[in-house]
N, C-alpha and C positions, 0 to 999 in steps of 0.2 A: 414713592420711597416707601421700601417696607423696611422695618425695622424688625428685628430679630429678639426677644426678651431673652434673659439670662434667669439664672437661679431654678434650685430643682422646684421651688413650689409654681412660678409660671410657666415653667416647662411641661408639666403635667396637664395641663390645662390645654394642649396643644399638642393634635396626633401626628403632624407632617411636619415638625419643626425640624431642622438642620441647624444645628450649633457645635461646630460652626457651619454657615451658609456653604452647603454643595453646587455649586454654578451647574453641575448637572442632575441636579434633584427638578424634575418637570414640573413639581406641584409648588406655586405661591404659596404660604401661607402668611397670611394678615396678620400684623402682630405694633401695627401702627396705634398713633394717641387720637386719630380723627374718629369721629361717629361718621364718619361721610367719606371713604374713600371712594377716591378718583373711578375706581374701579367698578365701582357700585352706582356713583353716585352722578358723575361727569358724562354729559351727554357727547361729548366730543372727545370720548376715550375712544382711540383708534383700532383697538385692536376685539375681535372677537372672541369669547371669553365661554368658559365653563366654572360654575363656581359651586362649590359643596358649603351649606352650612351645617354644620354637626355641634354636636356636646362631646365631650369629650368621658363622660359617663356611660353614654348610649353602646351598649352590647354589642347593637346591631352598625354601628360607626366604630366600631372597634372592627368586626368583621368585615365591613367593607371599605375598609383601608386598605387592605393588599392587592384589591380589585381596582381602586380609583387609580392607585399608583398606576398598576399595571394598565388602565387605560390612559393615563397622561403618557405615560412611557410610548404606547405604541402610535398615540395621537400625533406623538412628535416626529415620531419614524415616517408616519404618513404624509403629514406636510410638506416634509422633506422634500418630497419627490412630488410635489404636486407644481404646476406650472406658477411662475408669481411668486415663489418663495411665501405663500400664504403661512401666517403665523396666529395658530388659536391657542390663548393662553388657559392654563387650570390652575383655579382658585381654589383656597379654603378658608373656609372662618368661624374661627371657635366660637359658638352662641354664650358660652358663660364669662367669659371675660370680654366679649364683644355685644351685651345684650342689647345694649342701646341700636347698634346695626343690625341686630337679627329683629328686634320689635320692628322697626322702621318698613322691614323689607317682608313683614307678614310672616314669619317662618313660626309655624303652628308645630311643626314634627322634625324629628330627626333622623337618619339624615335626609335634608332636601337639596334636591340639584336643579339650578335654575342657568339655562342657556341665554347669552346675551348675543346680539349682532355687535357689529364694529360700529361706532357712534350712535348707541344706543342703550338708553338704563332701562328698555322693556323687557324683564326676563321671562321669558318663556320654561313653565316647570316639565321637567323632566324625568320620567320615569326610570328608575335604579336599572330594570330590564333593558331599557331602551339604550343605556349608554356604552355605545360602540363607537369607533372613528368614522364611520363610513354614516350612522344616523345622525350622529352630530352634525357632518359635514355638510349634508343635506339638508336638515333644518335650518344651516347659516346661509344655505344657497351656495356651496361650495363645488363644482363639479368635482366628480371624483371618479371620471372613466380612465384617468391615468393615475393609477395604483401600481405600484411597483409589486413585485411579486411577496415581497415580505408582509406588505400591505394587505394582499388579499386572503393570507393563512389565518389574517387575527379572526377571533373567536368573538363569541359575544359573552357577556357575564354568566356565564354558567358553572363557575366555579374552578374553570379548567386552566391550569398553568399560574402567572404571577406569583409574587413574593408571597411566601406563608408568612403565617401569624407569628406572632414572637412570642414566647412562653415566657413565665416569668421565673429567674432561675432561683431565688427562695423559696418555690414552693415545691416540697418535696413531689416527685411522679408518683400518681396514682395514689395521694394524700386529697382527698377533695375536700373535705371538713377538716379545720382547725377548733381546737376548743377556746372558749373566750367565757371571762367570768360573769357575772350577773352584771357587775358594774361597767364593765366591756358591752353588754347587749343593749344598755338603756345607753349608754352614749352614743352607740349606735344610732339606734332610732333616735336620737334627738338629733345628732349633725345631719342626717337624711331630713327631718321634719321642718330642721331651720334651711336647708338649701332649697326642699320643696315649695314653702313658702317665698323665700327670698330669689327665686328664679323659676318658679314653675308657675305662677298663680298667673303674674301678670306679663305677658308675652306679647301684648300690641299695647299703645299708647289707648289712654280712655280708661272708664270704668269697665267693670266686667258686663259679657252678656247677660242675659237673663238666666240661663240654664247655668252659667259658670258662677254666678253669682248664689243660683239656689246650691250648688254641689259647695260650695266654700262656706256656706251658712252653715249646712247639715255637716259637714265635716268637722266644721271647729265645737259644733253642739255636741258628736259625740264624742270627741277629742275631751271636752270637760266633764265628761260623766264614766269614760272607761279609762279613763289615766289613774294609776295609783297615785294618791297625793303626795308620796313621797318623793315621787317623779321629779326631775330637775325640768321636766318638760311642763309640769301642769302649771306653775303659775304666770306661763308663758301664754298659753292657752287660755286660762282662765282670763285675760288681760284681753285677749284676742276678741273672747267670747262679749265683753262687756262694752266692745266697740266694733260689732259685727256688722254694723249697719253702715259706719264709715268706711271700713274695711273694704267691702266689696266695690266703693265706688272711687276709694282715691288708693293707689302704691303708695303714695307717700305717708301717708297717717298709718299704713301697716308697716313701712318699714322703720317710723320712727318707734311706735310700737316695741319690734323686736329690737331697736336698739337700746329702749329703755335696760333690757337685762344684758346678766351677763353672758358671754357666747359658752356655746355649749361647754361642759365640762372636760373632754376630750379636744383635743387639736385636732386629731382627725381620725379614721375609723381604723377600726380594731385591724390586727393581721390578719383572723378570720375572714374580716369582711375584704380586706383590700385583696386578697389573694384573689376573688373573682373578679378583680377588676377594680374600680377607682374605688369603691365600697358605698355610692349611693344606692344602688339598687339593693346592694345587699340590706343596707340599714331600713331602705323602706320597706324590702319584705318583716324585716323586724318589726317596725312599726306597724304594721300591719298585724302580726301574729300579735303582738301586747296589744291591739285593738279587740281581736275576736277573742282573745281570754279575758278581757277587761267586763266584754259584752255578760259573760258567764258570772263575774264576781257582782256585777252592777246590778244583776235581774236577783241575786241570789239575797243582795242587801236590802232591795227595795220593799219597803213597809207595804205599800199599795200596788197591787197588780199593775194599775194604770202609769206607772212610773217605769215599768221594764220595757226594755227596748227589745224588738221582733229581729232574732238572725236573719230575716229578708231584709228588712228598714237596713240594719245596718250592712249589710253584703251590697247594698243597693248603693249608700254611702261610699265604699271603697269603688266601688264599679264607676261612679261617677266622678270621683277623684281621679282615677285613671285616666278617664276617658278627657277631661279637660285640664290637667294639670300635670300628665306624665308627657313627655313629648317623645319618647322614643317609637316612630310610627308603628314599626313591625311588633315589639313588644305591647303597644298598646292597642295594636288591632289585633294580637291574639288572646290577651287577656278576653276584651271584649267580644268577640266570637265565642270562648269557650263560656263567659256567663252569662250570655243571651240565650244558647245553644243549650243552655242545661246542661254541660259539661259537669260528670262527676255525680250526676243526680242532683243536682244544684234545686231544680224546679221543685223535688220531691223534699229535701232536707231541710232547706232552710224555709221555717213555718215563719206565717205573718200575724197569728193569732196571739194577741198581747195578752191576755187573760188567762188563757187557760193552756199556753206552753209552758213546759216542765224546761228541768234540769238536764234532761238525758237531749232533748231536744236545744235547747241553747248550745248544749256541746257541739251539734251539728255544724256551726258556722265553725269555732278554730278548726275542725277537723276536716271540712271542705277545703278550706283555705291550706291544710296541710297538704293533701293532694293535689289540688291546683299546685302547690310551688315546687311538689316532688314531679307531677309534670313537663313544669316548665325545664326543671333542670335536666329532665331527659331530652326533651326535644333541644335543646342546647347542646346538648351533647351530639346527638344526631348532626346538627349543623356545624360542627367542628370537625365531625367524620367526613360529611358532603366538602367541606373546605378542606378536605387533604392535610390533616395534621397528624400525621405519623407518630409522634410524641404520645397522643390521650390515647391509652390502652386501658383506659376504664371499661367498665360495663355498666349497665342500666342501672342495676343494684347497688355498683357502687357509689352513685349520683342521687341517691335517694335519702332524706332525712329522717331520722337519727341513722348515724352509722352504728352496724349491729353489736360492735365490742362496746358502745355506750350504752344502748338500750337492748339486751338482749330478748328482754323479755317484751319490746314491741314487735318484733317480727316472729310471725307465726312460720313463714318461709319466704323465698323471694319473690318480693311482690305482694305477698299478704301479710297485714300486720293486726296487732289486736289494738282495736281501738280504744279501750278504756287504757290501756298501759300507754297509747300513744300520747291521749289527751290527759294524762297526768304527768308525761313530759312534758308536753308543750307548756302545763301550769310550771313545772318546776324551772324551765328555760325561760319564759318571757313574762315570770311576775315576782316578786321581791319575796323573797323565802320569809319573811317577817312579818308580811303583809297578810295576813287571813281576816275572811269576812268571820261576823260572828253566827251567820249559819253555817257555813262550813266547819267552823270548830264545834258548834254544837251536833251538826251531824257524825261529825269523826268521832265522837264523845259517844253518843248511840252506839254507831258501829262498834266498837269498840266495847260495851259494854252487853253487846246482846254476844260478840265473840267468846268474851269471858262466860257469859254464861253458857254456851253452846260448849266450850269446853267443858266447864263444869257437870255439864251434862253427860258427857264422854264416860265421866269418871264416875259418878254417881249410880246407885239404884234407880232406875226409871221412878218409882213411887217417892223416890225420894227428890229427883231432880225435877219431876213436874209442876211440884209448887212454885218453884223459883221460875220454870219458862211461863207459868200462867199470869206473872206479873206483866209478862209483855205481850202475851197470846188470846187470845180468846179460846174458850172450849171449842166452838164450830173448826178454831185455826188446827187444832190439834186431833181432833178426829173428825176428819170430813166423810161427808156422807159418799156412799159408794156412786161410782160414776158408770153410766151407761157403755156399754163398749163403741156401738156408731158415735157418740160423742170423742171416746178416747181415739177414735181412728180419724175423725175429722181432725183432730189435736194435734196429732202425729204427720199427717199431711201438712197440716199448717207449716208446722215446725221445719218440715224438709223442706217445702218451698219457700221460709226465707230464708234456710241457709245457702239455697244455691243462688237465690237473688243475690244476698249477701255477700258470697262469695264471685258472682260475678262482677256485683260493683267494686 
């Protein structure tokens, strides 16, 4: 017996909900109360079936939705023309409201397809690219020679035909980014961190694997260091850090700790996040941006160089977090591939030297993540075009953040940006305005003093200005010795080469 949820909050967690139920809709969305539904756990279940396990927040699950509906419709049409009136069911299980079911089925990524024969609970995993009526029927051992003419015209999942994705009517066309306040930014991050810890860490019964346990330890450790203490997330991660050895072996203990604290300040993600889907992935990107900016702040505050964290170490922590705790298969695969294959020059930019790294090198982590994020935005746009969404009239430069009108100094031209201006904008967006490190304040004061002195030098006679500048510069700085022309030639060649490499990157 399938029960249908009511209410907006419940409905948002189901991609295939038909409310009221539509008897012609080909997909059975499970919304029952049992954590052992018959079509998955009853060995006497009489019908062969295909089951999709998904998460409503997963962007690729949303992209896959029209294809699954198209497949289910064609499968039903095909089976009606087969001898014996074969009935093959198509089911869907949302793994957020049905976490226990997905844990028992060992679902490690979304979307996951499994195919079951009649009177069997032993499912076989099916690749998304193999999802055609003919392939499914062959795997079920059902003869397919007597296809109807209509059945023979079925296409594979190549993005051709089928229902189109539904656009959000509340989002203005071509407005890819909405403005959000600093409070909304940190609330989005808190909501996604809470969702990740509750739904992404323990996806199977029992303690975490050794690699997942290590990933969680390192992730929580980094969070306790880089999050601003004024953030609503900080008390939660600080408490998790105190009990880290217990939470890596007990989901119950972690949930008890999370339950001790108030819920995230916001009840749902901001409109700026929700315009891109469910908000979870947007908030997770926001959390990662806060972490990378926080690395720079932490290292600037560290009085002992040995307390610093390297950009490579923190980058590895984010990578391992995605590998173990983010279940969107395609998203995860893309991120890991780009990280492991040094996209955006990651292998050269993220240094691993703890003692000799500098402010310039620390900034490479937030800048690298910024480039990664914009690369994902462009790739998703191309996927939308491949799915034939005619309403998407944006260009590549329009889906890259920040919008030109928000930070005109960030962009030198289409596809080229000023890294210093971008970093300043990242810090402005992902760090509290009133939370400045003492070293940053000191650096700004020194810079302002030097600028004032330089302006004074412009107005004064050189013999008057010289004593003032000498307070900050040595005599050798003011009167450099002549430089041989071969050395100057070498310097100019180096500058041109560096500029060419930078522009290419």
